[in-house]
DSSP file (Angstrom, degrees, kcal/mol; ACC not computed):
  #  RESIDUE AA STRUCTURE BP1 BP2  ACC     N-H-->O    O-->H-N    N-H-->O    O-->H-N    TCO  KAPPA ALPHA  PHI   PSI    X-CA   Y-CA   Z-CA
    1    1 A M              0   0    0      0, 0.0     2,-0.2     0, 0.0     0, 0.0   0.000 360.0 360.0 360.0 143.0   85.5  -72.2  -65.1
    2    2 A S        -     0   0    0      1,-0.1     3,-0.2    29,-0.0     4,-0.2  -0.542 360.0-163.9 -85.9 139.4   87.9  -71.5  -67.9
    3    3 A N     >  +     0   0    0     -2,-0.2     4,-3.1     1,-0.2     5,-0.3   0.186  61.7 109.6 -98.8  11.2   91.2  -69.6  -67.5
    4    4 A I  H  > S+     0   0    0      1,-0.2     4,-2.4     2,-0.2     5,-0.2   0.889  75.9  53.2 -57.8 -45.0   91.5  -69.0  -71.3
    5    5 A G  H  > S+     0   0    0     -3,-0.2     4,-2.3     2,-0.2    -1,-0.2   0.935 111.9  44.6 -50.8 -57.1   90.8  -65.2  -70.9
    6    6 A T  H  > S+     0   0    0      1,-0.2     4,-1.8     2,-0.2    -2,-0.2   0.948 115.2  47.4 -59.3 -52.1   93.5  -64.8  -68.3
    7    7 A F  H  X S+     0   0    0     -4,-3.1     4,-2.4     1,-0.2    -1,-0.2   0.863 112.1  49.6 -64.4 -36.6   96.0  -66.9  -70.3
    8    8 A K  H  X S+     0   0    0     -4,-2.4     4,-2.3    -5,-0.3    -1,-0.2   0.882 108.2  55.0 -70.8 -37.5   95.2  -64.9  -73.6
    9    9 A N  H  X S+     0   0    0     -4,-2.3     4,-1.8    -5,-0.2    -2,-0.2   0.933 107.8  48.5 -70.7 -34.7   95.7  -61.6  -71.8
   10   10 A L  H  <>S+     0   0    0     -4,-1.8     5,-2.0     2,-0.2     4,-0.2   0.933 112.4  49.1 -64.8 -46.1   99.2  -62.7  -70.7
   11   11 A L  H ><5S+     0   0    0     -4,-2.4     3,-1.2     1,-0.2     5,-0.3   0.887 107.1  53.6 -53.8 -39.4  100.0  -63.8  -74.3
   12   12 A E  H 3<5S+     0   0    0     -4,-2.3    -1,-0.2     1,-0.3    -2,-0.2   0.842 104.8  58.1 -71.1 -35.0   98.8  -60.4  -75.6
   13   13 A K  T 3<5S-     0   0    0     -4,-1.8    -1,-0.3    -5,-0.2    -2,-0.2   0.482 124.9-103.1 -72.6  -0.9  101.3  -58.8  -73.0
   14   14 A G  T < 5S+     0   0    0     -3,-1.2     2,-0.5    -4,-0.2    -3,-0.2   0.617  81.5 135.3  95.8   9.9  104.1  -60.6  -74.6
   15   15 A N      < +     0   0    0     -5,-2.0     2,-0.4    -6,-0.1     5,-0.2  -0.096  28.6 157.8 -88.5  29.5  104.5  -63.3  -71.8
   16   16 A D        +     0   0    0     -2,-0.5     2,-0.3    -5,-0.3     3,-0.1  -0.477  12.7 130.0 -69.6 120.5  104.8  -66.1  -74.5
   17   17 A N     >  -     0   0    0     -2,-0.4     4,-2.3     1,-0.1     5,-0.2  -0.952  68.9 -88.5-158.9 171.0  106.6  -69.2  -73.2
   18   18 A A  H  > S+     0   0    0     -2,-0.3     4,-2.6     1,-0.2     5,-0.2   0.896 120.4  48.4 -57.2 -48.5  106.2  -72.9  -73.0
   19   19 A L  H  > S+     0   0    0      2,-0.2     4,-2.5     1,-0.2    -1,-0.2   0.900 111.0  50.0 -61.4 -39.8  104.2  -73.0  -69.8
   20   20 A L  H  > S+     0   0    0      2,-0.2     4,-2.4     1,-0.2    -2,-0.2   0.937 111.9  47.7 -66.9 -47.1  101.8  -70.4  -70.8
   21   21 A R  H  X S+     0   0    0     -4,-2.3     4,-3.1     2,-0.2     5,-0.2   0.883 113.1  50.3 -59.7 -42.6  101.2  -72.2  -74.2
   22   22 A Y  H  X S+     0   0    0     -4,-2.6     4,-2.3    -5,-0.2    -2,-0.2   0.925 110.1  50.1 -60.1 -45.9  100.7  -75.5  -72.3
   23   23 A S  H  X S+     0   0    0     -4,-2.5     4,-2.6     2,-0.2    -2,-0.2   0.944 111.5  46.3 -57.2 -51.2   98.4  -73.9  -70.0
   24   24 A L  H  X S+     0   0    0     -4,-2.4     4,-2.6     1,-0.2     5,-0.3   0.951 112.5  51.6 -57.1 -50.8   96.3  -72.5  -72.8
   25   25 A G  H  X S+     0   0    0     -4,-3.1     4,-1.7     1,-0.2    -1,-0.2   0.874 109.9  51.0 -55.8 -38.3   96.4  -75.8  -74.6
   26   26 A N  H  X S+     0   0    0     -4,-2.3     4,-2.4    -5,-0.2    -1,-0.2   0.915 108.4  48.0 -58.6 -50.9   95.2  -77.5  -71.5
   27   27 A E  H  X S+     0   0    0     -4,-2.6     4,-1.3     1,-0.2    -2,-0.2   0.893 112.4  51.6 -71.7 -35.0   92.3  -75.2  -71.0
   28   28 A Y  H  <>S+     0   0    0     -4,-2.6     5,-3.1     2,-0.2    -1,-0.2   0.837 107.8  52.8 -64.9 -33.2   91.3  -75.6  -74.6
   29   29 A F  H ><5S+     0   0    0     -4,-1.7     3,-1.7    -5,-0.3    -2,-0.2   0.940 105.8  52.5 -62.2 -47.4   91.4  -79.3  -74.2
   30   30 A K  H 3<5S+     0   0    0     -4,-2.4    -1,-0.2     1,-0.3    -2,-0.2   0.830 108.4  50.4 -54.6 -34.8   89.1  -79.2  -71.3
   31   31 A E  T 3<5S-     0   0    0     -4,-1.3    -1,-0.3    -5,-0.1    -2,-0.2   0.390 117.0-117.3 -90.5   1.8   86.6  -77.1  -73.3
   32   32 A T  T < 5S+     0   0    0     -3,-1.7     2,-1.3     1,-0.2    -3,-0.2   0.735  72.5 137.0  65.9  22.4   87.0  -79.9  -76.1
   33   33 A D     >< +     0   0    0     -5,-3.1     4,-2.4     1,-0.2     3,-0.3  -0.647  23.5 169.8 -99.6  80.5   88.4  -77.3  -78.6
   34   34 A F  H  >  +     0   0    0     -2,-1.3     4,-2.8     1,-0.2    -1,-0.2   0.810  68.2  57.9 -60.1 -32.1   91.0  -79.8  -79.8
   35   35 A E  H  > S+     0   0    0      2,-0.2     4,-1.8     1,-0.2    -1,-0.2   0.900 112.0  41.9 -71.1 -38.0   92.2  -77.6  -82.8
   36   36 A Q  H  > S+     0   0    0     -3,-0.3     4,-2.3     2,-0.2     5,-0.2   0.917 113.1  53.4 -68.3 -42.0   93.0  -74.7  -80.5
   37   37 A A  H  X S+     0   0    0     -4,-2.4     4,-2.3     1,-0.2     5,-0.2   0.928 109.4  49.5 -57.9 -48.5   94.6  -77.0  -78.0
   38   38 A I  H  X S+     0   0    0     -4,-2.8     4,-2.6     1,-0.2    -1,-0.2   0.897 107.0  53.0 -57.2 -41.1   96.8  -78.4  -80.7
   39   39 A L  H  X S+     0   0    0     -4,-1.8     4,-1.6     1,-0.2    -1,-0.2   0.959 115.2  41.5 -63.5 -46.0   98.0  -75.1  -82.0
   40   40 A H  H  X S+     0   0    0     -4,-2.3     4,-1.7     2,-0.2    -1,-0.2   0.831 113.5  52.3 -73.9 -28.1   99.1  -74.0  -78.4
   41   41 A L  H  X S+     0   0    0     -4,-2.3     4,-2.3     2,-0.2    -1,-0.2   0.910 106.8  53.1 -65.9 -50.3  100.6  -77.3  -77.6
   42   42 A E  H  X S+     0   0    0     -4,-2.6     4,-1.5     1,-0.2    -2,-0.2   0.886 110.6  47.4 -52.2 -43.0  102.6  -77.2  -80.7
   43   43 A K  H  X S+     0   0    0     -4,-1.6     4,-2.3     2,-0.2    -2,-0.2   0.890 108.1  55.5 -66.9 -43.7  103.9  -73.8  -79.7
   44   44 A A  H  X S+     0   0    0     -4,-1.7     4,-2.0     1,-0.2    -2,-0.2   0.934 109.9  45.9 -51.2 -52.2  104.7  -75.1  -76.2
   45   45 A I  H  < S+     0   0    0     -4,-2.3    -1,-0.2     2,-0.2    -2,-0.2   0.735 109.3  55.5 -68.7 -30.7  106.8  -77.9  -77.8
   46   46 A E  H  < S+     0   0    0     -4,-1.5    -1,-0.2    -5,-0.2    -2,-0.2   0.905 112.0  44.5 -70.7 -41.9  108.6  -75.3  -80.1
   47   47 A F  H  < S+     0   0    0     -4,-2.3    -2,-0.2     1,-0.3    -1,-0.2   0.868 133.9  15.2 -68.9 -38.0  109.6  -73.4  -77.1
   48   48 A N    ><  -     0   0    0     -4,-2.0     3,-1.8    -5,-0.2    -1,-0.3  -0.724  63.8-175.3-142.0  84.5  110.7  -76.4  -75.1
   49   49 A P  T 3  S+     0   0    0      0, 0.0    -4,-0.1     0, 0.0    -1,-0.1   0.658  86.6  57.4 -49.2 -21.8  111.2  -79.6  -77.2
   50   50 A D  T 3  S+     0   0    0     34,-0.0     2,-1.2    31,-0.0    -5,-0.1   0.123  70.9 120.8-101.7  20.2  111.9  -81.6  -74.1
   51   51 A Y    X>  -     0   0    0     -3,-1.8     4,-1.9     1,-0.2     3,-0.5  -0.701  39.4-175.8 -81.7  82.7  108.5  -80.8  -72.3
   52   52 A S  H 3> S+     0   0    0     -2,-1.2     4,-2.8     1,-0.2     5,-0.2   0.897  78.1  55.6 -55.2 -46.3  107.2  -84.3  -71.9
   53   53 A A  H 3> S+     0   0    0      1,-0.2     4,-2.2     2,-0.2    -1,-0.2   0.871 108.0  51.2 -57.0 -37.7  103.8  -83.2  -70.4
   54   54 A A  H <> S+     0   0    0     -3,-0.5     4,-2.4     2,-0.2    -1,-0.2   0.844 108.1  51.0 -63.8 -39.4  103.3  -81.0  -73.5
   55   55 A W  H  X S+     0   0    0     -4,-1.9     4,-2.3     2,-0.2    -2,-0.2   0.924 110.7  50.6 -63.4 -43.9  104.0  -84.0  -75.8
   56   56 A K  H  X S+     0   0    0     -4,-2.8     4,-2.0     2,-0.2    -2,-0.2   0.938 114.3  39.9 -60.4 -49.2  101.6  -86.0  -73.9
   57   57 A L  H  X S+     0   0    0     -4,-2.2     4,-2.3     1,-0.2    -1,-0.2   0.885 112.5  58.2 -69.5 -35.3   98.7  -83.6  -74.1
   58   58 A Y  H  X S+     0   0    0     -4,-2.4     4,-2.0     2,-0.2    -2,-0.2   0.930 109.1  44.2 -57.4 -46.4   99.6  -82.7  -77.6
   59   59 A A  H  X S+     0   0    0     -4,-2.3     4,-2.2     1,-0.2    -1,-0.2   0.851 111.3  52.2 -66.0 -40.7   99.2  -86.3  -78.6
   60   60 A K  H  X S+     0   0    0     -4,-2.0     4,-3.0     2,-0.2    -1,-0.2   0.875 109.7  51.5 -63.0 -42.1   96.0  -86.8  -76.7
   61   61 A A  H  X S+     0   0    0     -4,-2.3     4,-1.9     2,-0.2    -2,-0.2   0.869 108.7  50.6 -70.1 -40.8   94.6  -83.7  -78.4
   62   62 A L  H  <>S+     0   0    0     -4,-2.0     5,-2.7    -5,-0.2    -1,-0.2   0.934 110.1  49.3 -65.6 -43.2   95.5  -85.0  -81.8
   63   63 A S  H ><5S+     0   0    0     -4,-2.2     3,-2.3     1,-0.2    -2,-0.2   0.972 109.4  52.1 -55.8 -56.4   93.9  -88.3  -81.0
   64   64 A E  H 3<5S+     0   0    0     -4,-3.0    -1,-0.2     1,-0.3    -2,-0.2   0.831 106.8  54.9 -45.2 -35.1   90.7  -86.5  -79.8
   65   65 A N  T 3<5S-     0   0    0     -4,-1.9    -1,-0.3    -5,-0.2    -2,-0.2   0.131 119.3-113.2 -91.7  24.8   90.7  -84.6  -83.0
   66   66 A T  T < 5S+     0   0    0     -3,-2.3     2,-0.9     1,-0.1    -3,-0.2   0.687  77.1 131.4  52.6  33.2   90.8  -87.9  -84.9
   67   67 A Q     >< +     0   0    0     -5,-2.7     4,-2.3     1,-0.2     5,-0.2  -0.563  27.5 165.8-107.8  70.1   94.4  -87.3  -86.3
   68   68 A I  H  >  +     0   0    0     -2,-0.9     4,-2.2     1,-0.2    -1,-0.2   0.808  66.4  47.8 -63.6 -37.1   95.4  -90.8  -85.3
   69   69 A N  H  > S+     0   0    0      2,-0.2     4,-1.7     1,-0.2    -1,-0.2   0.923 112.0  50.5 -66.8 -41.2   98.6  -91.1  -87.3
   70   70 A E  H  > S+     0   0    0      2,-0.2     4,-2.6     1,-0.2    -2,-0.2   0.890 111.7  50.1 -55.4 -42.5   99.8  -87.6  -86.1
   71   71 A A  H  X S+     0   0    0     -4,-2.3     4,-3.0     2,-0.2     5,-0.2   0.910 106.9  53.4 -68.3 -40.4   99.0  -88.8  -82.5
   72   72 A I  H  X S+     0   0    0     -4,-2.2     4,-1.7     2,-0.2    -1,-0.2   0.896 111.2  46.2 -55.7 -42.9  100.9  -91.9  -82.9
   73   73 A I  H  X S+     0   0    0     -4,-1.7     4,-2.5     2,-0.2     5,-0.3   0.948 112.1  50.7 -63.4 -54.5  104.0  -90.0  -84.0
   74   74 A A  H  X S+     0   0    0     -4,-2.6     4,-2.2     1,-0.3    -2,-0.2   0.821 109.8  49.4 -70.6 -32.2  103.7  -87.5  -81.3
   75   75 A Y  H  X S+     0   0    0     -4,-3.0     4,-2.2     2,-0.2    -1,-0.3   0.889 109.3  52.6 -66.5 -33.2  103.4  -90.2  -78.6
   76   76 A E  H  X S+     0   0    0     -4,-1.7     4,-2.0    -5,-0.2    -2,-0.2   0.915 115.0  41.6 -61.8 -43.0  106.4  -92.0  -80.0
   77   77 A K  H  X S+     0   0    0     -4,-2.5     4,-1.9     2,-0.2    -1,-0.2   0.869 113.3  53.3 -68.9 -35.6  108.3  -88.7  -79.8
   78   78 A G  H  X S+     0   0    0     -4,-2.2     4,-2.7    -5,-0.3    -2,-0.2   0.851 106.8  52.6 -70.2 -33.2  106.9  -87.9  -76.5
   79   79 A I  H  X S+     0   0    0     -4,-2.2     4,-2.3     2,-0.2    -1,-0.2   0.876 107.8  49.6 -66.0 -42.9  108.0  -91.2  -75.1
   80   80 A N  H  X S+     0   0    0     -4,-2.0     4,-2.1     2,-0.2    -2,-0.2   0.896 111.6  50.6 -59.3 -40.1  111.5  -90.7  -76.3
   81   81 A I  H  X S+     0   0    0     -4,-1.9     4,-2.6     2,-0.2    -2,-0.2   0.931 110.4  49.1 -62.8 -47.9  111.6  -87.3  -74.6
   82   82 A A  H  X>S+     0   0    0     -4,-2.7     5,-2.3     1,-0.2     4,-0.8   0.897 110.2  51.3 -58.7 -43.3  110.2  -88.7  -71.4
   83   83 A E  H ><5S+     0   0    0     -4,-2.3     3,-1.0     2,-0.2    -1,-0.2   0.917 108.7  49.8 -56.2 -49.0  112.7  -91.4  -71.4
   84   84 A K  H 3<5S+     0   0    0     -4,-2.1    -2,-0.2     1,-0.3    -1,-0.2   0.914 116.9  44.0 -52.1 -49.8  115.5  -88.9  -71.9
   85   85 A N  H 3<5S-     0   0    0     -4,-2.6    -1,-0.3    -5,-0.1    -2,-0.2   0.506 108.8-121.8 -76.2  -8.5  114.1  -86.9  -69.0
   86   86 A G  T <<5 +     0   0    0     -3,-1.0     2,-1.7    -4,-0.8    -3,-0.2   0.664  55.2 155.6  70.8  20.2  113.5  -89.8  -66.8
   87   87 A D     >< +     0   0    0     -5,-2.3     4,-2.1     1,-0.2     3,-0.4  -0.538  13.9 176.2 -83.8  75.0  109.7  -89.0  -66.5
   88   88 A I  H  > S+     0   0    0     -2,-1.7     4,-2.1     1,-0.2    -1,-0.2   0.823  75.3  49.7 -51.3 -43.6  108.6  -92.5  -65.6
   89   89 A Q  H  > S+     0   0    0      2,-0.2     4,-2.5     1,-0.2    -1,-0.2   0.891 110.4  50.0 -68.4 -39.2  105.0  -91.7  -65.2
   90   90 A A  H  > S+     0   0    0     -3,-0.4     4,-2.3     1,-0.2    -2,-0.2   0.882 110.5  51.8 -59.4 -40.7  104.8  -89.8  -68.5
   91   91 A I  H  X S+     0   0    0     -4,-2.1     4,-2.1     2,-0.2    -2,-0.2   0.906 109.3  47.2 -58.1 -49.7  106.3  -92.8  -70.1
   92   92 A K  H  X S+     0   0    0     -4,-2.1     4,-2.2     1,-0.2    -2,-0.2   0.906 115.5  46.9 -62.4 -46.3  103.8  -95.4  -68.6
   93   93 A E  H  X S+     0   0    0     -4,-2.5     4,-2.2     2,-0.2    -1,-0.2   0.911 112.6  46.7 -66.1 -40.5  100.8  -93.2  -69.6
   94   94 A M  H  X S+     0   0    0     -4,-2.3     4,-2.5    -5,-0.2     5,-0.2   0.926 110.9  53.5 -66.5 -40.6  102.0  -92.4  -73.2
   95   95 A R  H  X S+     0   0    0     -4,-2.1     4,-2.8     2,-0.2     5,-0.2   0.921 109.2  48.2 -64.6 -43.1  102.8  -96.1  -73.8
   96   96 A V  H  X S+     0   0    0     -4,-2.2     4,-2.2     1,-0.2    -1,-0.2   0.948 116.3  44.1 -62.8 -41.0   99.2  -97.1  -72.7
   97   97 A F  H  X S+     0   0    0     -4,-2.2     4,-1.5     2,-0.2    -2,-0.2   0.888 114.4  49.3 -63.6 -38.2   97.6  -94.4  -75.0
   98   98 A L  H  X S+     0   0    0     -4,-2.5     4,-2.7     2,-0.2     5,-0.2   0.921 109.2  51.7 -74.4 -49.3   99.9  -95.3  -77.8
   99   99 A K  H  X S+     0   0    0     -4,-2.8     4,-1.6     1,-0.2    -1,-0.2   0.922 109.0  52.3 -49.0 -50.8   99.1  -99.1  -77.4
  100  100 A R  H  X S+     0   0    0     -4,-2.2     4,-1.0    -5,-0.2    -1,-0.2   0.827 109.1  48.4 -62.5 -33.3   95.4  -98.3  -77.6
  101  101 A L  H >< S+     0   0    0     -4,-1.5     3,-0.7     1,-0.2    -2,-0.2   0.941 108.8  51.5 -73.2 -46.4   95.7  -96.3  -80.8
  102  102 A K  H 3< S+     0   0    0     -4,-2.7    -2,-0.2     1,-0.3    -1,-0.2   0.844 104.2  58.0 -60.5 -29.9   97.7  -98.8  -82.6
  103  103 A K  H 3<        0   0    0     -4,-1.6    -1,-0.3    -5,-0.2    -2,-0.2   0.872 360.0 360.0 -65.6 -37.3   95.1 -101.5  -81.6
  104  104 A G    <<        0   0    0     -4,-1.0    -3,-0.1    -3,-0.7    -2,-0.1   0.357 360.0 360.0  82.7 360.0   92.5  -99.1  -83.5
């Protein structure tokens, strides 16, 4: 079951932040509404540019939305952020996805 309604209510009440936008993006991603996922994940990154999980899902949503060049750029930025944060797992996952995209 989707939590989109719950998260949108929080947003309407003025609780706008990186985690809420990431959560909304994740829910839209699960629903395969990649355009909405991208919008909310972009906002999450605006709130917190160092949010490596948001970068990873953002790049994945771009890829699923066939925005391959944008996805490659987002993965590269996300990897740099994850390296800065020491997020080893995020680095590994994003490198795998990036390599697949670059193979075409």
